[in-house]
All heavy atoms as a GROMACS GRO file, in nm:
protein
  600
    1MET      N    1  -0.284  20.189  18.032
    1MET     CA    2  -0.231  20.073  18.099
    1MET      C    3  -0.293  19.944  18.046
    1MET      O    4  -0.239  19.838  18.066
    1MET     CB    5  -0.258  20.088  18.249
    1MET     CG    6  -0.204  19.978  18.334
    1MET     SD    7  -0.025  19.991  18.341
    1MET     CE    8   0.016  19.845  18.426
    2TYR      N    9  -0.405  19.951  17.978
    2TYR     CA   10  -0.470  19.829  17.931
    2TYR      C   11  -0.434  19.791  17.789
    2TYR      O   12  -0.481  19.690  17.739
    2TYR     CB   13  -0.622  19.843  17.944
    2TYR     CG   14  -0.667  19.853  18.087
    2TYR    CD1   15  -0.723  19.969  18.136
    2TYR    CD2   16  -0.652  19.745  18.173
    2TYR    CE1   17  -0.764  19.978  18.267
    2TYR    CE2   18  -0.692  19.754  18.305
    2TYR     CZ   19  -0.747  19.871  18.351
    2TYR     OH   20  -0.787  19.880  18.482
    3LEU      N   21  -0.352  19.870  17.721
    3LEU     CA   22  -0.311  19.838  17.585
    3LEU      C   23  -0.158  19.829  17.581
    3LEU      O   24  -0.089  19.929  17.598
    3LEU     CB   25  -0.360  19.943  17.486
    3LEU     CG   26  -0.330  19.915  17.340
    3LEU    CD1   27  -0.401  19.788  17.293
    3LEU    CD2   28  -0.374  20.032  17.254
    4ALA      N   29  -0.108  19.710  17.559
    4ALA     CA   30   0.037  19.690  17.555
    4ALA      C   31   0.095  19.756  17.430
    4ALA      O   32   0.034  19.750  17.323
    4ALA     CB   33   0.069  19.541  17.555
    5PRO      N   34   0.212  19.819  17.441
    5PRO     CA   35   0.274  19.880  17.323
    5PRO      C   36   0.324  19.776  17.224
    5PRO      O   37   0.347  19.661  17.260
    5PRO     CB   38   0.390  19.960  17.382
    5PRO     CG   39   0.420  19.896  17.512
    5PRO     CD   40   0.291  19.837  17.562
    6THR      N   41   0.343  19.818  17.099
    6THR     CA   42   0.392  19.726  16.997
    6THR      C   43   0.543  19.710  17.001
    6THR      O   44   0.596  19.609  16.957
    6THR     CB   45   0.351  19.774  16.856
    6THR    OG1   46   0.400  19.905  16.836
    6THR    CG2   47   0.201  19.770  16.841
    7ASP      N   48   0.615  19.811  17.054
    7ASP     CA   49   0.761  19.802  17.059
    7ASP      C   50   0.813  19.872  17.183
    7ASP      O   51   0.736  19.923  17.263
    7ASP     CB   52   0.824  19.861  16.932
    7ASP     CG   53   0.782  20.006  16.908
    7ASP    OD1   54   0.729  20.069  16.999
    7ASP    OD2   55   0.804  20.054  16.797
    8GLY      N   56   0.947  19.875  17.199
    8GLY     CA   57   1.010  19.940  17.313
    8GLY      C   58   1.036  19.847  17.431
    8GLY      O   59   1.060  19.893  17.541
    9TYR      N   60   1.033  19.717  17.408
    9TYR     CA   61   1.053  19.621  17.516
    9TYR      C   62   1.202  19.600  17.542
    9TYR      O   63   1.281  19.594  17.450
    9TYR     CB   64   0.989  19.486  17.480
    9TYR     CG   65   0.839  19.493  17.476
    9TYR    CD1   66   0.772  19.530  17.361
    9TYR    CD2   67   0.765  19.465  17.590
    9TYR    CE1   68   0.633  19.537  17.357
    9TYR    CE2   69   0.627  19.472  17.588
    9TYR     CZ   70   0.563  19.509  17.471
    9TYR     OH   71   0.426  19.516  17.470
   10ALA      N   72   1.241  19.590  17.669
   10ALA     CA   73   1.379  19.560  17.708
   10ALA      C   74   1.383  19.419  17.765
   10ALA      O   75   1.287  19.374  17.827
   10ALA     CB   76   1.428  19.660  17.812
   11SER      N   77   1.494  19.351  17.747
   11SER     CA   78   1.503  19.212  17.792
   11SER      C   79   1.549  19.199  17.936
   11SER      O   80   1.553  19.089  17.991
   11SER     CB   81   1.598  19.134  17.701
   11SER     OG   82   1.726  19.193  17.705
   12ALA      N   83   1.585  19.310  18.002
   12ALA     CA   84   1.635  19.303  18.140
   12ALA      C   85   1.594  19.426  18.219
   12ALA      O   86   1.572  19.533  18.162
   12ALA     CB   87   1.786  19.290  18.138
   13PHE      N   88   1.588  19.409  18.351
   13PHE     CA   89   1.560  19.518  18.444
   13PHE      C   90   1.659  19.505  18.559
   13PHE      O   91   1.678  19.396  18.614
   13PHE     CB   92   1.416  19.505  18.496
   13PHE     CG   93   1.388  19.586  18.619
   13PHE    CD1   94   1.382  19.724  18.612
   13PHE    CD2   95   1.367  19.525  18.741
   13PHE    CE1   96   1.356  19.799  18.726
   13PHE    CE2   97   1.340  19.599  18.854
   13PHE     CZ   98   1.335  19.737  18.847
   14GLN      N   99   1.725  19.614  18.595
   14GLN     CA  100   1.823  19.610  18.703
   14GLN      C  101   1.796  19.725  18.798
   14GLN      O  102   1.769  19.838  18.757
   14GLN     CB  103   1.965  19.623  18.647
   14GLN     CG  104   2.071  19.618  18.753
   14GLN     CD  105   2.210  19.622  18.693
   14GLN    OE1  106   2.230  19.602  18.575
   14GLN    NE2  107   2.307  19.650  18.775
   15LEU      N  108   1.801  19.695  18.928
   15LEU     CA  109   1.781  19.796  19.032
   15LEU      C  110   1.882  19.770  19.142
   15LEU      O  111   1.898  19.656  19.187
   15LEU     CB  112   1.639  19.787  19.089
   15LEU     CG  113   1.610  19.882  19.205
   15LEU    CD1  114   1.605  20.026  19.155
   15LEU    CD2  115   1.482  19.844  19.274
   16GLN      N  116   1.952  19.874  19.185
   16GLN     CA  117   2.048  19.858  19.293
   16GLN      C  118   2.023  19.969  19.394
   16GLN      O  119   2.019  20.087  19.358
   16GLN     CB  120   2.190  19.868  19.239
   16GLN     CG  121   2.295  19.846  19.343
   16GLN     CD  122   2.435  19.843  19.283
   16GLN    OE1  123   2.452  19.828  19.163
   16GLN    NE2  124   2.534  19.856  19.367
   17GLN      N  125   2.002  19.930  19.521
   17GLN     CA  126   1.983  20.025  19.629
   17GLN      C  127   2.063  19.979  19.750
   17GLN      O  128   2.091  19.860  19.765
   17GLN     CB  129   1.835  20.034  19.669
   17GLN     CG  130   1.749  20.099  19.564
   17GLN     CD  131   1.603  20.108  19.609
   17GLN    OE1  132   1.550  20.013  19.662
   17GLN    NE2  133   1.543  20.222  19.587
   18GLN      N  134   2.096  20.071  19.838
   18GLN     CA  135   2.170  20.039  19.959
   18GLN      C  136   2.080  20.063  20.079
   18GLN      O  137   2.026  20.172  20.095
   18GLN     CB  138   2.296  20.127  19.969
   18GLN     CG  139   2.382  20.097  20.087
   18GLN     CD  140   2.456  19.966  20.071
   18GLN    OE1  141   2.489  19.925  19.960
   18GLN    NE2  142   2.484  19.899  20.180
   19ILE      N  143   2.061  19.960  20.160
   19ILE     CA  144   1.986  19.971  20.285
   19ILE      C  145   2.086  19.956  20.399
   19ILE      O  146   2.159  19.857  20.407
   19ILE     CB  147   1.878  19.861  20.298
   19ILE    CG1  148   1.778  19.869  20.183
   19ILE    CG2  149   1.808  19.869  20.432
   19ILE    CD1  150   1.686  19.986  20.189
   20LYS      N  151   2.092  20.057  20.488
   20LYS     CA  152   2.184  20.051  20.602
   20LYS      C  153   2.115  19.984  20.719
   20LYS      O  154   1.993  19.977  20.724
   20LYS     CB  155   2.228  20.193  20.638
   20LYS     CG  156   2.308  20.259  20.529
   20LYS     CD  157   2.351  20.398  20.567
   20LYS     CE  158   2.428  20.461  20.451
   20LYS     NZ  159   2.463  20.598  20.477
   21GLY      N  160   2.192  19.935  20.815
   21GLY     CA  161   2.140  19.863  20.931
   21GLY      C  162   2.025  19.936  20.999
   21GLY      O  163   2.034  20.054  21.028
   22GLY      N  164   1.915  19.863  21.023
   22GLY     CA  165   1.800  19.920  21.091
   22GLY      C  166   1.701  19.991  21.001
   22GLY      O  167   1.593  20.028  21.044
   23GLN      N  168   1.736  20.014  20.875
   23GLN     CA  169   1.646  20.082  20.784
   23GLN      C  170   1.555  19.982  20.714
   23GLN      O  171   1.592  19.867  20.694
   23GLN     CB  172   1.724  20.159  20.676
   23GLN     CG  173   1.793  20.282  20.725
   23GLN     CD  174   1.862  20.353  20.611
   23GLN    OE1  175   1.917  20.289  20.522
   23GLN    NE2  176   1.861  20.484  20.614
   24TYR      N  177   1.438  20.029  20.677
   24TYR     CA  178   1.346  19.951  20.596
   24TYR      C  179   1.324  20.026  20.466
   24TYR      O  180   1.325  20.149  20.465
   24TYR     CB  181   1.212  19.933  20.668
   24TYR     CG  182   1.220  19.840  20.785
   24TYR    CD1  183   1.269  19.882  20.907
   24TYR    CD2  184   1.181  19.708  20.772
   24TYR    CE1  185   1.277  19.796  21.014
   24TYR    CE2  186   1.190  19.620  20.878
   24TYR     CZ  187   1.237  19.666  21.000
   24TYR     OH  188   1.246  19.579  21.105
   25GLY      N  189   1.306  19.956  20.360
   25GLY     CA  190   1.285  20.023  20.232
   25GLY      C  191   1.207  19.936  20.136
   25GLY      O  192   1.199  19.815  20.153
   26GLU      N  193   1.149  20.000  20.038
   26GLU     CA  194   1.080  19.930  19.931
   26GLU      C  195   1.092  20.011  19.804
   26GLU      O  196   1.117  20.131  19.807
   26GLU     CB  197   0.934  19.903  19.964
   26GLU     CG  198   0.847  20.027  19.965
   26GLU     CD  199   0.700  19.993  19.979
   26GLU    OE1  200   0.642  19.943  19.881
   26GLU    OE2  201   0.647  20.017  20.086
   27THR      N  202   1.079  19.944  19.691
   27THR     CA  203   1.092  20.011  19.562
   27THR      C  204   0.963  20.077  19.519
   27THR      O  205   0.964  20.164  19.433
   27THR     CB  206   1.131  19.911  19.452
   27THR    OG1  207   1.027  19.813  19.440
   27THR    CG2  208   1.263  19.844  19.482
   28GLY      N  209   0.849  20.036  19.577
   28GLY     CA  210   0.721  20.077  19.520
   28GLY      C  211   0.694  19.990  19.399
   28GLY      O  212   0.783  19.919  19.350
   29ASP      N  213   0.573  19.990  19.350
   29ASP     CA  214   0.540  19.908  19.234
   29ASP      C  215   0.615  19.955  19.111
   29ASP      O  216   0.614  20.073  19.078
   29ASP     CB  217   0.390  19.912  19.204
   29ASP     CG  218   0.310  19.824  19.298
   29ASP    OD1  219   0.370  19.735  19.360
   29ASP    OD2  220   0.189  19.843  19.307
   30ARG      N  221   0.682  19.863  19.044
   30ARG     CA  222   0.745  19.887  18.915
   30ARG      C  223   0.661  19.812  18.814
   30ARG      O  224   0.643  19.691  18.825
   30ARG     CB  225   0.890  19.837  18.912
   30ARG     CG  226   0.980  19.898  19.017
   30ARG     CD  227   1.002  20.045  18.988
   30ARG     NE  228   1.076  20.106  19.097
   30ARG     CZ  229   1.188  20.175  19.081
   30ARG    NH1  230   1.239  20.192  18.962
   30ARG    NH2  231   1.246  20.228  19.185
   31LEU      N  232   0.607  19.881  18.715
   31LEU     CA  233   0.515  19.821  18.619
   31LEU      C  234   0.585  19.795  18.486
   31LEU      O  235   0.660  19.880  18.438
   31LEU     CB  236   0.395  19.912  18.599
   31LEU     CG  237   0.319  19.948  18.727
   31LEU    CD1  238   0.211  20.050  18.696
   31LEU    CD2  239   0.260  19.826  18.791
   32PHE      N  240   0.556  19.679  18.427
   32PHE     CA  241   0.619  19.638  18.302
   32PHE      C  242   0.515  19.575  18.210
   32PHE      O  243   0.419  19.514  18.256
   32PHE     CB  244   0.728  19.533  18.327
   32PHE     CG  245   0.836  19.580  18.419
   32PHE    CD1  246   0.826  19.558  18.555
   32PHE    CD2  247   0.946  19.646  18.370
   32PHE    CE1  248   0.925  19.601  18.641
   32PHE    CE2  249   1.045  19.691  18.454
   32PHE     CZ  250   1.035  19.669  18.590
   33TYR      N  251   0.537  19.590  18.081
   33TYR     CA  252   0.460  19.515  17.982
   33TYR      C  253   0.544  19.396  17.937
   33TYR      O  254   0.667  19.404  17.934
   33TYR     CB  255   0.428  19.602  17.860
   33TYR     CG  256   0.324  19.706  17.887
   33TYR    CD1  257   0.359  19.839  17.898
   33TYR    CD2  258   0.190  19.672  17.902
   33TYR    CE1  259   0.263  19.935  17.924
   33TYR    CE2  260   0.094  19.767  17.927
   33TYR     CZ  261   0.131  19.899  17.937
   33TYR     OH  262   0.036  19.992  17.963
   34LEU      N  263   0.478  19.288  17.903
   34LEU     CA  264   0.545  19.166  17.858
   34LEU      C  265   0.505  19.134  17.715
   34LEU      O  266   0.389  19.147  17.679
   34LEU     CB  267   0.506  19.048  17.947
   34LEU     CG  268   0.526  19.066  18.097
   34LEU    CD1  269   0.463  18.950  18.172
   34LEU    CD2  270   0.673  19.078  18.129
   35LYS      N  271   0.602  19.094  17.636
   35LYS     CA  272   0.576  19.044  17.501
   35LYS      C  273   0.636  18.905  17.494
   35LYS      O  274   0.756  18.887  17.509
   35LYS     CB  275   0.639  19.135  17.396
   35LYS     CG  276   0.606  19.091  17.254
   35LYS     CD  277   0.642  19.198  17.153
   35LYS     CE  278   0.782  19.185  17.104
   35LYS     NZ  279   0.811  19.273  16.990
   36LEU      N  280   0.549  18.806  17.475
   36LEU     CA  281   0.590  18.666  17.479
   36LEU      C  282   0.570  18.599  17.344
   36LEU      O  283   0.485  18.641  17.265
   36LEU     CB  284   0.508  18.592  17.585
   36LEU     CG  285   0.506  18.658  17.724
   36LEU    CD1  286   0.394  18.602  17.808
   36LEU    CD2  287   0.639  18.640  17.791
   37LYS      N  288   0.645  18.494  17.319
   37LYS     CA  289   0.633  18.415  17.197
   37LYS      C  290   0.638  18.502  17.071
   37LYS      O  291   0.554  18.492  16.983
   37LYS     CB  292   0.505  18.330  17.200
   37LYS     CG  293   0.502  18.230  17.313
   37LYS     CD  294   0.376  18.146  17.308
   37LYS     CE  295   0.373  18.049  17.423
   37LYS     NZ  296   0.251  17.969  17.423
   38ASP      N  297   0.738  18.592  17.067
   38ASP     CA  298   0.759  18.683  16.952
   38ASP      C  299   0.634  18.763  16.917
   38ASP      O  300   0.601  18.784  16.801
   38ASP     CB  301   0.808  18.606  16.830
   38ASP     CG  302   0.949  18.552  16.849
   38ASP    OD1  303   1.030  18.621  16.914
   38ASP    OD2  304   0.979  18.443  16.798
   39GLY      N  305   0.562  18.808  17.020
   39GLY     CA  306   0.444  18.892  16.998
   39GLY      C  307   0.314  18.816  16.983
   39GLY      O  308   0.210  18.874  16.955
   40ALA      N  309   0.316  18.684  17.003
   40ALA     CA  310   0.193  18.605  16.994
   40ALA      C  311   0.108  18.621  17.121
   40ALA      O  312  -0.011  18.596  17.118
   40ALA     CB  313   0.224  18.458  16.972
   41GLU      N  314   0.171  18.665  17.234
   41GLU     CA  315   0.100  18.689  17.359
   41GLU      C  316   0.156  18.815  17.423
   41GLU      O  317   0.275  18.843  17.412
   41GLU     CB  318   0.117  18.571  17.455
   41GLU     CG  319   0.056  18.442  17.407
   41GLU     CD  320   0.078  18.327  17.503
   41GLU    OE1  321   0.147  18.345  17.606
   41GLU    OE2  322   0.028  18.218  17.475
   42TYR      N  323   0.070  18.890  17.491
   42TYR     CA  324   0.110  19.011  17.562
   42TYR      C  325   0.061  19.002  17.706
   42TYR      O  326  -0.034  18.932  17.737
   42TYR     CB  327   0.051  19.135  17.496
   42TYR     CG  328   0.116  19.168  17.364
   42TYR    CD1  329   0.067  19.114  17.246
   42TYR    CD2  330   0.225  19.252  17.358
   42TYR    CE1  331   0.126  19.144  17.125
   42TYR    CE2  332   0.286  19.281  17.238
   42TYR     CZ  333   0.236  19.227  17.121
   42TYR     OH  334   0.294  19.256  17.002
   43GLY      N  335   0.127  19.076  17.794
   43GLY     CA  336   0.087  19.078  17.934
   43GLY      C  337   0.144  19.199  18.004
   43GLY      O  338   0.210  19.284  17.944
   44GLN      N  339   0.117  19.206  18.133
   44GLN     CA  340   0.174  19.310  18.217
   44GLN      C  341   0.218  19.249  18.349
   44GLN      O  342   0.165  19.146  18.391
   44GLN     CB  343   0.076  19.424  18.240
   44GLN     CG  344  -0.050  19.385  18.310
   44GLN     CD  345  -0.149  19.500  18.315
   44GLN    OE1  346  -0.136  19.598  18.244
   44GLN    NE2  347  -0.248  19.487  18.400
   45MET      N  348   0.317  19.312  18.413
   45MET     CA  349   0.371  19.260  18.538
   45MET      C  350   0.402  19.376  18.631
   45MET      O  351   0.445  19.482  18.587
   45MET     CB  352   0.499  19.181  18.513
   45MET     CG  353   0.568  19.133  18.639
   45MET     SD  354   0.726  19.056  18.608
   45MET     CE  355   0.674  18.897  18.553
   46SER      N  356   0.383  19.353  18.760
   46SER     CA  357   0.418  19.447  18.864
   46SER      C  358   0.518  19.379  18.957
   46SER      O  359   0.497  19.265  18.998
   46SER     CB  360   0.293  19.489  18.941
   46SER     OG  361   0.328  19.562  19.056
   47ILE      N  362   0.628  19.448  18.989
   47ILE     CA  363   0.729  19.396  19.080
   47ILE      C  364   0.744  19.496  19.195
   47ILE      O  365   0.758  19.616  19.172
   47ILE     CB  366   0.865  19.378  19.009
   47ILE    CG1  367   0.853  19.281  18.893
   47ILE    CG2  368   0.971  19.332  19.108
   47ILE    CD1  369   0.980  19.269  18.810
   48ASP      N  370   0.742  19.445  19.318
   48ASP     CA  371   0.763  19.528  19.437
   48ASP      C  372   0.864  19.456  19.525
   48ASP      O  373   0.848  19.338  19.555
   48ASP     CB  374   0.630  19.546  19.511
   48ASP     CG  375   0.631  19.665  19.604
   48ASP    OD1  376   0.736  19.732  19.614
   48ASP    OD2  377   0.529  19.690  19.669
   49LEU      N  378   0.970  19.525  19.563
   49LEU     CA  379   1.077  19.467  19.643
   49LEU      C  380   1.080  19.534  19.781
   49LEU      O  381   1.075  19.657  19.790
   49LEU     CB  382   1.213  19.488  19.575
   49LEU     CG  383   1.225  19.441  19.431
   49LEU    CD1  384   1.357  19.488  19.372
   49LEU    CD2  385   1.211  19.292  19.422
   50TYR      N  386   1.087  19.455  19.887
   50TYR     CA  387   1.099  19.505  20.023
   50TYR      C  388   1.226  19.449  20.085
   50TYR      O  389   1.248  19.328  20.081
   50TYR     CB  390   0.982  19.456  20.110
   50TYR     CG  391   0.847  19.502  20.066
   50TYR    CD1  392   0.775  19.428  19.972
   50TYR    CD2  393   0.789  19.615  20.120
   50TYR    CE1  394   0.649  19.468  19.933
   50TYR    CE2  395   0.662  19.656  20.082
   50TYR     CZ  396   0.593  19.581  19.988
   50TYR     OH  397   0.468  19.620  19.950
   51ALA      N  398   1.308  19.533  20.147
   51ALA     CA  399   1.428  19.485  20.214
   51ALA      C  400   1.462  19.576  20.332
   51ALA      O  401   1.476  19.697  20.312
   51ALA     CB  402   1.546  19.483  20.116
   52PRO      N  403   1.476  19.526  20.450
   52PRO     CA  404   1.421  19.400  20.497
   52PRO      C  405   1.270  19.411  20.515
   52PRO      O  406   1.218  19.521  20.532
   52PRO     CB  407   1.491  19.378  20.630
   52PRO     CG  408   1.526  19.513  20.678
   52PRO     CD  409   1.549  19.597  20.554
   53TYR      N  410   1.201  19.299  20.514
   53TYR     CA  411   1.055  19.300  20.522
   53TYR      C  412   1.007  19.313  20.667
   53TYR      O  413   0.927  19.399  20.699
   53TYR     CB  414   0.998  19.176  20.456
   53TYR     CG  415   0.848  19.172  20.452
   53TYR    CD1  416   0.778  19.266  20.380
   53TYR    CD2  417   0.778  19.075  20.522
   53TYR    CE1  418   0.639  19.264  20.377
   53TYR    CE2  419   0.640  19.073  20.518
   53TYR     CZ  420   0.572  19.168  20.446
   53TYR     OH  421   0.436  19.165  20.443
   54ASN      N  422   1.056  19.227  20.755
   54ASN     CA  423   1.029  19.238  20.899
   54ASN      C  424   1.139  19.164  20.974
   54ASN      O  425   1.237  19.122  20.915
   54ASN     CB  426   0.888  19.188  20.936
   54ASN     CG  427   0.866  19.041  20.905
   54ASN    OD1  428   0.959  18.962  20.909
   54ASN    ND2  429   0.744  19.004  20.874
   55ASP      N  430   1.122  19.146  21.105
   55ASP     CA  431   1.228  19.084  21.185
   55ASP      C  432   1.254  18.938  21.150
   55ASP      O  433   1.365  18.889  21.165
   55ASP     CB  434   1.193  19.094  21.334
   55ASP     CG  435   1.195  19.238  21.383
   55ASP    OD1  436   1.266  19.321  21.321
   55ASP    OD2  437   1.127  19.268  21.482
   56GLN      N  438   1.152  18.867  21.102
   56GLN     CA  439   1.169  18.726  21.068
   56GLN      C  440   1.200  18.703  20.920
   56GLN      O  441   1.258  18.603  20.882
   56GLN     CB  442   1.042  18.646  21.102
   56GLN     CG  443   1.025  18.618  21.250
   56GLN     CD  444   0.979  18.740  21.329
   56GLN    OE1  445   0.896  18.814  21.280
   56GLN    NE2  446   1.035  18.760  21.446
   57ILE      N  447   1.158  18.794  20.833
   57ILE     CA  448   1.176  18.777  20.688
   57ILE      C  449   1.270  18.887  20.639
   57ILE      O  450   1.238  19.004  20.644
   57ILE     CB  451   1.041  18.787  20.614
   57ILE    CG1  452   0.945  18.679  20.668
   57ILE    CG2  453   1.060  18.771  20.464
   57ILE    CD1  454   0.804  18.693  20.617
   58PRO      N  455   1.392  18.849  20.592
   58PRO     CA  456   1.489  18.950  20.552
   58PRO      C  457   1.452  19.028  20.426
   58PRO      O  458   1.492  19.142  20.411
   58PRO     CB  459   1.617  18.870  20.530
   58PRO     CG  460   1.571  18.731  20.504
   58PRO     CD  461   1.443  18.713  20.578
   59GLY      N  462   1.376  18.969  20.337
   59GLY     CA  463   1.338  19.039  20.215
   59GLY      C  464   1.215  18.975  20.153
   59GLY      O  465   1.185  18.859  20.179
   60LEU      N  466   1.145  19.053  20.073
   60LEU     CA  467   1.024  19.002  20.008
   60LEU      C  468   1.019  19.056  19.866
   60LEU      O  469   1.046  19.175  19.843
   60LEU     CB  470   0.900  19.048  20.085
   60LEU     CG  471   0.766  19.013  20.023
   60LEU    CD1  472   0.735  18.865  20.045
   60LEU    CD2  473   0.655  19.097  20.083
   61ILE      N  474   0.986  18.971  19.773
   61ILE     CA  475   0.964  19.011  19.634
   61ILE      C  476   0.821  18.974  19.600
   61ILE      O  477   0.782  18.858  19.612
   61ILE     CB  478   1.061  18.939  19.538
   61ILE    CG1  479   1.205  18.972  19.573
   61ILE    CG2  480   1.030  18.977  19.393
   61ILE    CD1  481   1.306  18.891  19.496
   62ARG      N  482   0.742  19.072  19.558
   62ARG     CA  483   0.603  19.048  19.520
   62ARG      C  484   0.589  19.067  19.369
   62ARG      O  485   0.620  19.173  19.316
   62ARG     CB  486   0.510  19.144  19.592
   62ARG     CG  487   0.365  19.122  19.557
   62ARG     CD  488   0.273  19.215  19.633
   62ARG     NE  489   0.282  19.183  19.775
   62ARG     CZ  490   0.273  19.274  19.871
   62ARG    NH1  491   0.258  19.400  19.842
   62ARG    NH2  492   0.280  19.238  19.997
   63LEU      N  493   0.545  18.962  19.300
   63LEU     CA  494   0.521  18.967  19.156
   63LEU      C  495   0.372  18.949  19.130
   63LEU      O  496   0.311  18.857  19.184
   63LEU     CB  497   0.596  18.855  19.084
   63LEU     CG  498   0.747  18.850  19.100
   63LEU    CD1  499   0.802  18.724  19.036
   63LEU    CD2  500   0.811  18.972  19.041
   64SER      N  501   0.316  19.035  19.048
   64SER     CA  502   0.178  19.021  19.003
   64SER      C  503   0.179  19.031  18.852
   64SER      O  504   0.246  19.118  18.797
   64SER     CB  505   0.090  19.131  19.061
   64SER     OG  506   0.095  19.131  19.201
   65TYR      N  507   0.106  18.944  18.784
   65TYR     CA  508   0.108  18.949  18.638
   65TYR      C  509  -0.025  18.904  18.581
   65TYR      O  510  -0.103  18.835  18.646
   65TYR     CB  511   0.222  18.865  18.581
   65TYR     CG  512   0.209  18.718  18.609
   65TYR    CD1  513   0.144  18.634  18.518
   65TYR    CD2  514   0.259  18.662  18.726
   65TYR    CE1  515   0.132  18.499  18.544
   65TYR    CE2  516   0.247  18.527  18.751
   65TYR     CZ  517   0.182  18.447  18.660
   65TYR     OH  518   0.170  18.313  18.685
   66ALA      N  519  -0.048  18.945  18.458
   66ALA     CA  520  -0.165  18.901  18.381
   66ALA      C  521  -0.119  18.887  18.237
   66ALA      O  522  -0.048  18.973  18.184
   66ALA     CB  523  -0.278  19.002  18.391
   67ILE      N  524  -0.160  18.779  18.172
   67ILE     CA  525  -0.121  18.751  18.033
   67ILE      C  526  -0.247  18.725  17.953
   67ILE      O  527  -0.336  18.654  17.997
   67ILE     CB  528  -0.026  18.631  18.025
   67ILE    CG1  529   0.105  18.664  18.099
   67ILE    CG2  530   0.002  18.592  17.881
   67ILE    CD1  531   0.198  18.549  18.115
   68ASN      N  532  -0.253  18.784  17.833
   68ASN     CA  533  -0.365  18.759  17.742
   68ASN      C  534  -0.317  18.661  17.636
   68ASN      O  535  -0.247  18.699  17.542
   68ASN     CB  536  -0.412  18.890  17.678
   68ASN     CG  537  -0.536  18.872  17.596
   68ASN    OD1  538  -0.576  18.760  17.566
   68ASN    ND2  539  -0.598  18.982  17.558
   69PRO      N  540  -0.352  18.533  17.645
   69PRO     CA  541  -0.302  18.434  17.550
   69PRO      C  542  -0.368  18.441  17.413
   69PRO      O  543  -0.327  18.369  17.322
   69PRO     CB  544  -0.335  18.301  17.619
   69PRO     CG  545  -0.452  18.332  17.705
   69PRO     CD  546  -0.434  18.475  17.750
   70SER      N  547  -0.467  18.530  17.393
   70SER     CA  548  -0.533  18.539  17.264
   70SER      C  549  -0.447  18.609  17.159
   70SER      O  550  -0.479  18.605  17.041
   70SER     CB  551  -0.665  18.614  17.278
   70SER     OG  552  -0.642  18.753  17.298
   71GLY      N  553  -0.338  18.676  17.204
   71GLY     CA  554  -0.254  18.750  17.111
   71GLY      C  555  -0.291  18.896  17.102
   71GLY      O  556  -0.219  18.976  17.043
   72SER      N  557  -0.402  18.936  17.160
   72SER     CA  558  -0.443  19.075  17.160
   72SER      C  559  -0.358  19.156  17.258
   72SER      O  560  -0.317  19.106  17.362
   72SER     CB  561  -0.591  19.085  17.202
   72SER     OG  562  -0.627  19.221  17.221
   73ARG      N  563  -0.331  19.282  17.224
   73ARG     CA  564  -0.257  19.370  17.313
   73ARG      C  565  -0.348  19.431  17.418
   73ARG      O  566  -0.300  19.501  17.508
   73ARG     CB  567  -0.188  19.479  17.233
   73ARG     CG  568  -0.080  19.425  17.142
   73ARG     CD  569   0.000  19.534  17.072
   73ARG     NE  570  -0.084  19.623  16.992
   73ARG     CZ  571  -0.093  19.755  17.012
   73ARG    NH1  572  -0.024  19.815  17.105
   73ARG    NH2  573  -0.171  19.828  16.935
   74ILE      N  574  -0.477  19.405  17.415
   74ILE     CA  575  -0.571  19.456  17.515
   74ILE      C  576  -0.561  19.367  17.639
   74ILE      O  577  -0.579  19.247  17.632
   74ILE     CB  578  -0.715  19.459  17.461
   74ILE    CG1  579  -0.721  19.553  17.340
   74ILE    CG2  580  -0.812  19.503  17.570
   74ILE    CD1  581  -0.854  19.550  17.269
   75LEU      N  582  -0.533  19.428  17.755
   75LEU     CA  583  -0.499  19.352  17.876
   75LEU      C  584  -0.601  19.371  17.988
   75LEU      O  585  -0.566  19.383  18.103
   75LEU     CB  586  -0.359  19.393  17.925
   75LEU     CG  587  -0.249  19.375  17.823
   75LEU    CD1  588  -0.119  19.433  17.875
   75LEU    CD2  589  -0.232  19.230  17.786
   76ARG      N  590  -0.728  19.375  17.958
   76ARG     CA  591  -0.828  19.391  18.065
   76ARG      C  592  -0.870  19.259  18.120
   76ARG      O  593  -0.869  19.158  18.064
   76ARG     CB  594  -0.953  19.460  18.011
   76ARG     CG  595  -0.924  19.601  17.977
   76ARG     CD  596  -1.052  19.667  17.946
   76ARG     NE  597  -1.045  19.706  17.805
   76ARG     CZ  598  -1.136  19.777  17.747
   76ARG    NH1  599  -1.243  19.809  17.810
   76ARG    NH2  600  -1.123  19.813  17.624
   0.00000   0.00000   0.00000
């Protein structure tokens, strides 16, 4: 998890789920590697989606990320 791959990156992520009335659901953490500036920077990202979140908040998206601007694929 601490070494970003050199290839295999996709430019898009799509997820479709159906939540019926009264149900709560979440995707769990989805982990991704990032390649920025044509490989000059690497990073990692975690996305977690909740729908619905609670009675006052209909949905929540949590993003966590770390980027190594040195250009190294080591992400500690």
